[in-house]
C-alpha positions, 0 to 999 in steps of 0.5 A, a space after each residue: 514479393 514478385 511483380 506477378 504476385 503483387 498484381 495478383 494481390 492487387 486484383 484480390 483486394 479490388 475484387 474484395 471491395 468491388 465497384 466500377 467506374 474507375 481504375 482499380 488503383 484509383 478505386 483503392 486509393 479512394 478507399 485509403 483516403 476514406 479510411 484516413 479521413 475516418 481516422 482523423 488524418 487529413 488527405 488534402 493540403 491547404 490548397 485542396 490538393 491530395 496528399 494521400 500516401 501512394 500505395 505499394 504492393 506491400 500496402 495491398 498485401 496488408 490490406 488484403 490480410 486485414 480485411 480478408 481475415 474475418 471471424 464471421 467469414 462474411 465478405 464485402 466492405 462492411 464488418 461486425 465491428 470486431 476490427 479496428 485498423 489504423 493506417 499511418 503515412 510515410 511522413 510519420 516515420 519519425 514517430 517510431 521512437 515514441 513508445 506511445 505511437 502505433 506503427 503497424 509496419 513493425 509486425 513481429 512473427 507470431 508464435 501462436 495461431 490464435 494471434 496470427 494475422 493481427 496487428 498490435 491488438 487492433 486486429 484481434 478477434 472479438 473473442 480476444 478483445 472483448 472478454 470477461 476479466 472477472 474470472 481471470 482477475 476476480 474482484 478482491 472484496 476481503 483483505 488478503 493474508 499477505 496484505 494484512 501481514 504488510 499492514 500489521 508488520 509495522 513498516 507501513 505506518 501506525 497499527 492502532 488506527 488500522 485495527 480500530 478502522 477494521 473493527 469499526 471502533 475508530 471515531 475521527 471526530 472523537 479523536 479530534 475532540 480529545 486531542 487537547 485532553 490527551 497526554 501525548 500529541 495525536 498523530 496526523 496519520 491517526 486522523 487522516 489515514 481514513 479520509 481519502 479523496 472521494 470526488 470526481 474532481 474539478 478541472 483546474 488546468 487545460 492544455 492543447 496537447 497531452 500532459 505527460 507528467 503532473 506531480 506535487 513537489 515533496 512538500 506539496 508547495 508546488 505542482 508541476 506538469 510537462 506537456 507534449 508542446 515542450 512547455 513545463 508549468 509550475 504552480 503555487 499550491 498555497 495561493 487561492 484559486 482564481 475565480 476565472 481561468 487565465 488563458 494563453 495563446 498556446 491553449 493553456 488555461 488555469 485557475 491556479 497561480 502560475 509561478 513559471 512557464 518554461 519553454 523546453 529545449 527542442 527534443 524528439 516527439 515529446 517531454 517524456 518525464 520531468 522531476 523537481 529537485 528536493 529544494 524545489 529550485 531546479 527541474 530536469 526533463 527528458 525528451 527521448 534524446 541523450 541529453 537531459 536538461 536542467 532549468 531553474 523554477 523560481 527565477 526568471 532565468 531561461 537558461 537550460 543546462 544540458 546533462 549529457 549521457 552520451 559517451 565521449 566522442 572517439 578521437 579522430 572523429 570529424 563529428 561531435 555527434 556519435 551516431 552509435 551512442 544515441 540513447 533516448 532517455 525516457 525517465 529521469 529522477 533527482 536523488 534525495 539530496 539533489 546532487 545526482 540524477 538517475 536516467 533510463 533509456 534505450 536498454 541503458 541505466 545512467 547516473 550523473 553526478 551534478 557536483 562532479 559534472 560527469 556521468 558516473 554509472 552506465 549499465 546496459 541492463 535490459 534487452 529493450 527500452 528502459 521506460 522507468 527508473 528510480 532510487 530505492 531509498 532516500 538515505 544512501 542512494 546506492 540502490 537503483 531500480 529500473 523497469 523495461 519493456 523486456 518485462 523485468 524490474 531489475 535492482 542494481 547496487 552501485 557498491 557491488 557493480 564493479 566491472 560485471 554490470 550484473 544486477 543484484 537481483 531481478 523482480 520477475 512476475 510481469 508478462 508484459 513491459 513495465 510502464 512505471 516503478 515507484 519506491 516506498 523510499 525505505 530500500 525494501 518495497 517497490 511497486 510497478 505498473 505493467 502492460 499486463 494490466 497488473 500493479 505489483 508490490 515487491 519486497 527486495 528481500 524476496 527478489 530472484 538472483 541474477 543466476 536464476 534470471 539468466 537461467 530462465 532467460 536462457 530458455 528463451 520462453 516468452 510469456 506475453 501475448 505475441 505481437 501485443 501493443 499496449 497503445 491500442 484500445 484493448 488488452 487481448 486474453 493473455 496466455 499466462 497470469 504471471 511468470 512462473 518465477 513470480 516473486 511479487 508480494 501482492 497484485 492489484 488489478 481493476 485498472 487499464 494500462 493502455 495507450 500510454 505509460 500509466 503511472 502508479 505511486 504510494 500514498 503519502 507517509 505523513 498522513 496515511 503511512 503509505 498504506 495505500 497504492 494508487 494509479 491512473 487508468 486508460 478508462 478514465 478512472 483513478 484506483 486507490 487500493 489498500 495494501 490488503 488488496 481491496 479497492 477502497 476508492 475509485 474516482 471517475 474522471 468522466 464526471 469531472 466538473 468544468 473549470 468555472 466551478 470552485 474545486 472546494 465547493 459543493 457539487 451540483 446535484 445532477 452531473 452529466 458524464 463526459 462523452 469521452 473518458 479521459 486517459 488518466 496517465 499520472 496522479 499525485 497525492 498531496 502530502 498534507 491533505 486528502 487531495 489528488 491531482 490527475 492529468 487526463 488525455 482527451 483524445 480517443 486514439 493516436 492521430 486524433 485531436 490532442 488535449 489534456 485536463 488537470 483535475 483536483 480531487 478533494 475529500 468532500 465529506 458525506 456529500 461525496 460518500 458512496 451511497 445516498 442519505 438513506 444508506 448513511 442513516 442506516 449505517 448510523 443505526 447499525 453502528 449504534 446497535 453495535 456500540 450498544 451491544 458492546 456496552 452490554 457485553 461490558 456490563 455483563 462482565 463477571 462482577 460488573 454492575 447491572 443497570 438495576 444495581 446502579 439504579 439501587 445505588 442512586 435512587 431512594 428506597 421507594 424508587 428502588 422498590 418500584 423497579 422491576 427485577 430483570 430476569 437472569 441471562 441463561 446463556 453461558 460463555 466460557 470465553 475459549 476455555 473448555 467446560 468443566 475442570 482444566 489445568 493451565 500449563 505455561 509453554 514458556 516455562 513448562 510449569 502449571 498455574 497454581 494457587 500458592 500452597 492451596 490457600 483460600 484466603 482473599 489475596 492469595 497469590 497465584 503462581 507457576 509451579 511444577 505439575 504435582 499430579 500427572 493424572 488427568 482422570 478425576 477419580 485418580 487424582 489426589 484432592 490436595 493437587 486441586 490448587 492447580 485446577 481451574 474452571 469458568 463459573 456460570 457468570 463467566 468468572 475464572 475460578 480456582 477449584 481448591 479455593 472456590 473463589 474467582 481470580 482477580 488482578 491486583 497490581 498486575 498479579 493474579 490473586 484469589 478474590 472473595 466477593 465484596 460489597 459495592 462501595 462508592 465511588 465505584 469502581 475502586 481498588 476494593 470494589 470493582 468488576 472482576 476481569 474477564 479471562 479469554 483463551 485464543 486457541 489459534 495464538 494460545 494466548 490468554 487475554 484479560 479484559 477490564 471493565 475500567 482502568 485496572 490502576 483504579 485512579 481517583 475519581 475526578 473532583 469535577 466534571 471538567 477533569 477527566 481521566 486518561 483513556 490510554 489503558 483502553 488502547 492496550 491489550 492485557 496478556 497473561 504471561 510468565 516472568 523469567 527468573 535468572 540464576 542467582 549470582 555465585 560467590 565469585 560473581 558477587 566478589 567480582 562486582 564488589 571489587 569493581 565497585 570498590 575500585 571505581 569508588 574507594 570511599 564506598 568501602 568505608 561508607 564515606 560516600 552515600 548514593 541515593 537512587 533516582 529515577 534517572 539512574 534507574 532509567 539509565 541502567 545504573 540500578 538493576 531492577 528485579 525480574 518482576 519489576 521490569 516492563 515486559 517490553 523493556 527486557 534485553 537479551 540477557 534479561 530474557 534468560 530463564 535459568 533459575 533452578 528454583 521451581 517457582 515462577 511469577 505470573 503477571 498480567 502485562 499490558 502491551 500496545 499492538 506495535 509492542 506485540 508485533 515486535 516481541 521476541 520469540 521468548 516473550 511470545 512463548 511466555 504468553 502462550 498456554 496449553 489447556 489440559 482438561 480433566 476427564 471423568 473416565 480413563 479412556 479418551 473415547 469414554 467407553 
């Protein structure tokens, strides 16, 4: 800019502010001092002398651009509050390397007119900074289909307790009470998966500087933090809390037991990441330099072992510092065995072998800073994950890197930089927090190939907000919701990713099955999502209690929220207990006072459940009504005893006569079957459900047989084929048309059942309620519901004895049974000769063998097709190639995980097609 143009800009700024009594330069200098004072930056030294930065023509131009560009078009020094300007002095240039530091001189050329003239989100118009996000990211109140598929896919913990929790039949107190009576131990996940931390927390530690990391060890025996004053703290989580906080000179105060405080080696700006080894004996930390340091956590040693990621110094160089190889490490993690370290920095990803004491992997994998990296699995350590400010999460397989340095795949979806990546540990699922305010869940099997990524990157299209800097206090309205090649499985929103690199994690595997995802937020809240997309818990750090109170004690009735909402950067979930620890920053903006507080969030029972006591009482009433309705439905099953019939059994004749007869229920329920007559065809076999030979006797078997009559018109059918016709009677029982009796289940087989009198003790194998058959049109499956254990065990001799309730956890399906082709003569001869050669005495009867259960379970004795459990069939036993027309049909009992893991052939055997009969030949009824 020329001198004449600079003077014109200076005069324009002076005219804009107005005023008199001083020269233009002095007047503008005073305005700059006032702005710096408002931002919390001192403009005078200890002696009272001015230390304000000198103004240049470029500064004047920036001031003119910022203050002259107004939405309302008004002038003067006032404003409508839609602008927020932060000015930094030349002394702070060393802070440029910090991704959490705002430097407004790094202005990029804008691509859109809507964003021109504004600096990194601070100068965006009010319409861009304050906008309604509900339409852009609507609140998820119902489970999402993709999330439910994840939950019931068997890869995120147990399934049964999730199903019970969703139909509100889960009772944690009853599960705990019945642990001793159960024939198998109760899984911790079944009890603890629904118990989430629900308190706003109690402060347990405070620092005079910002804490960047706060995490439990893998076994939750330790908790460690790293702070910007280059101190690392390790706490004992098994020790009780102290009644009074211990304070140190550096501003550290805590009620936790301190194991060790480590003074870190000098670095740049702050410690950006730290990680504890699996054995809890070593800790590594990074500080935006090419060297990661490792130190001991359990002994008093102060030794700091440097782990250098720099390239070797070229021969002939006079200096041991090679300027072109300066990598600022932002993230570092131990491997699962503690023998390797992964690190990410300036566009680079590294792996260091601690045993060999050398760097083994160096990849220039990104076009911007690598903010975060991790291992994809806990077994091999071959797959690496990296997230960068270039908006991409990349997957690297060390086995296929070779000399290409190309990623195995790229996870595309974010429109802004990545702040953190966290792996589930199974080598399949990864989550990432993005500066686009979205947390995404990825399946590595669905990642984009590197060729797709390069083709998209070659077009040079940017989908983020031009000039946006997340270190501000607002996220402007974005241009795109996601990248066009978005391959993420689920998206979770509601939190704010501003000011710093907010972290996210999976919930613990042992207590929750990793079915939750949680993250900090710059608005002072901790969000916990279910995998199905719903926000199940939000903890507000503005209501965190002071350190003087007991973290496990009852909360006060009236809690006054803090004036400043802390920025929650990191959160960690205890591996064994419903406890969260969060680190929150107290400063509002950069350049203001620092400080951070660690809070402990516990599950505190009903005292912390959302809603008041009245809500809890009302919910209990609703649950009682639902349970009563379910009991009534079970009592009203076909053939079940009603309250009146039970009373007749247990009362005297006089008392029975005094009882009034209840009116009949006029409501008819077909349980998914059509009204009138119908036939059932097995999709797996193509055969029809058939009463064997049309017999009517009690106990006649029901089988599968080829269709004997192809016409579906009543007047055109032969009466002798009605043994393949069924109906639902007025009581809801499943009945045969030819026999005129209901269908019962006897030892897993379908049989004709005549009505029988009640015998005691009820129920028993002779006298019991008829099962209820229900058809699901979506799955085409027929389920069978029993009012009592279908094995009808003997009644306990005393009240102290109890019968097993395991049958209630199973689902009973009607299924065909495959029948294999009988072996030929050559097959039998081959088997005979093989057995004779292995045991010669068997030919002469000289050796006798008795079958034992172990022999059967070991596969030494073959069972018949009907004797095999449905879930135990192998690939050969799934074959159904017998030329015989008959196929057995049985009721099979399956657990939910067995249903999910069924083969395609097993699913087809459980599917049925309903063929209703018609009274007229025309389908239209004309």
